[in-house]
C-alpha positions in Angstrom: -14.3 0.7 -8.4 -11.8 1.1 -11.0 -9.5 -1.9 -12.1 -6.2 -1.5 -13.5 -3.8 -3.5 -15.1 -0.2 -4.3 -14.2 0.8 -2.0 -17.0 -1.3 0.6 -15.9 0.0 0.8 -12.4 3.7 0.6 -13.7 2.8 3.8 -15.7 1.4 5.5 -12.9 4.3 4.5 -10.7 6.8 5.6 -13.5 5.6 9.3 -13.4 5.8 9.5 -9.5 8.3 11.5 -7.5 7.3 10.1 -4.3 5.6 6.8 -3.2 4.6 5.6 0.2 4.0 1.9 0.3 1.6 0.5 2.9 2.1 -3.4 3.6 -0.5 -5.4 5.0 -1.3 -8.8 5.8 -1.6 -9.8 2.2 1.9 -8.9 1.4 2.9 -11.5 4.4 0.7 -14.3 2.9 2.1 -13.6 -0.5 5.7 -13.6 0.8 5.9 -10.2 -1.3 8.4 -8.2 0.8 11.4 -9.0 -1.4 9.4 -8.0 -4.5 8.3 -5.0 -2.7 12.0 -4.0 -2.3 13.1 -4.8 -5.9 10.2 -2.6 -7.2 11.4 0.2 -4.6 14.8 -0.2 -5.8 13.9 0.6 -9.7 11.8 3.4 -8.4 14.5 4.7 -6.3 17.2 4.6 -9.3 14.9 6.8 -11.2 14.8 9.3 -8.6 11.7 8.6 -6.9 11.5 8.9 -2.9 9.8 5.7 -1.5 8.8 5.4 2.1 6.9 2.6 3.8 3.9 3.5 6.2 3.6 0.9 8.9 0.1 0.6 10.9 0.5 -0.6 14.6 -1.9 -3.6 13.8 -1.1 -4.5 10.2 -0.2 -8.3 10.0 -0.7 -10.8 12.8 1.3 -9.3 15.5 2.5 -5.6 16.2 5.8 -5.1 14.5 4.9 -8.0 11.8 5.5 -5.6 8.9 8.7 -4.4 10.3 10.0 -7.8 10.5 9.3 -8.7 7.2 10.6 -5.4 5.5 13.7 -5.6 7.5 13.9 -9.4 6.5 14.0 -8.0 2.8 16.7 -5.8 3.5 14.6 -2.4 3.4 16.5 0.3 5.3 14.9 0.8 8.8 15.0 4.5 8.1 12.4 4.2 5.3 9.7 2.7 7.7 7.5 5.1 9.1 4.9 4.7 11.9 1.4 5.9 11.3 1.7 9.3 13.3 5.0 10.0 11.5 3.8 9.6 8.0 0.0 10.3 8.0 0.5 13.8 7.0 2.6 13.2 4.2 0.0 11.0 2.0 -1.6 14.5 0.9 1.6 15.5 -0.8 2.5 12.1 -2.1 2.1 11.1 -6.0 1.3 7.3 -5.1 0.4 5.4 -2.5 0.9 1.5 -3.2 -1.3 -0.5 -0.7 -0.1 -4.1 -0.8 -2.6 -6.4 0.9 -3.6 -3.9 3.6 -7.5 -3.3 4.2 -9.0 -2.2 7.4 -5.8 -0.1 8.2 -6.5 2.2 5.2 -10.3 2.2 5.3 -11.2 6.0 5.3 -14.7 4.7 7.0 -12.8 4.8 10.2 -12.4 8.5 9.8 -15.5 9.6 7.7 -18.3 7.2 8.7 -19.7 7.4 12.2 -21.9 4.2 11.4 -18.7 2.0 10.8 -17.6 -0.4 13.0 -14.2 0.8 12.6 -14.9 4.5 13.2 -12.6 6.2 15.4 -9.8 3.6 14.7 -6.5 5.2 13.6 -5.9 4.4 9.9 -3.5 5.5 7.6 -4.4 8.2 5.0 -4.0 6.3 1.9 -7.0 7.8 0.4 -5.2 11.5 0.5 -2.6 10.5 -1.8 -3.1 11.7 -5.3 -3.4 8.2 -6.6 -3.8 5.0 -4.8 -3.0 1.6 -6.3 -4.5 -1.3 -4.2 -3.0 -4.8 -4.9 -5.9 -7.2 -3.8 -6.2 -10.9 -4.5 -9.9 -10.5 -4.4 -12.8 -8.2 -3.1 -13.2 -10.2 0.1 -13.6 -7.8 3.3 -10.5 -7.6 5.5 -10.6 -8.5 9.3 -13.4 -6.2 10.2 -15.7 -7.9 7.6 -16.7 -4.6 6.2 -16.4 -3.0 2.6 -13.3 -0.6 2.3 -14.5 2.7 1.2 -11.1 3.5 -0.2 -11.7 0.9 -3.3 -14.5 3.2 -4.5 -12.5 6.6 -4.1 -11.9 8.5 -7.5 -8.3 8.4 -7.2 -7.9 4.6 -6.5 -7.4 2.0 -8.8 -7.4 -1.9 -7.9 -4.9 -4.3 -9.5 -6.1 -7.9 -8.7 -3.8 -11.0 -8.4 -0.9 -12.4 -6.2 0.8 -9.6 -4.8 4.4 -11.1 -5.3 3.7 -11.8 -9.0 1.9 -8.6 -9.4 4.8 -6.7 -8.0 7.5 -8.7 -9.9 5.5 -7.9 -13.3 5.3 -4.3 -12.3 9.3 -4.1 -11.5 9.7 -5.8 -15.0 7.7 -3.2 -16.7 9.3 -0.3 -14.8 12.9 -1.7 -15.6 12.0 -2.1 -19.4 
């Protein structure tokens, strides 16, 4: 596992031409949807393409992430369902995982002994760089380690998602 600072994450984002944001329950808990939008607007003003990968079971109910992102005035056209966006991760500079866990765990694809093996997941691990925002190393709902967190292309930024995203936006706007 490699930990990164807010400044490190902002630097990675500043060089990206394409970003896929993966929102999860942690984004909802932190009420960080508006901070996600603010960060995305700064990236878009610099020419970065920003999309949102929505897993069907992210959050507490189907459609939870769509509702939160719509509340933050994120254009619906940027919200992409798993089947629609999964092939794009391998061509994406940065995947920004905001409080998602099991829905981005590559064990579901790669580890037949995993209890989530066979579950459709977002291909966050295939992005050139993956930035994961986490409050702690606690496991997700499935109660298992997330193999994404130890991938060579992944960095973790610890803290409250809303605060972290706000600081990243400030660093990019400076």
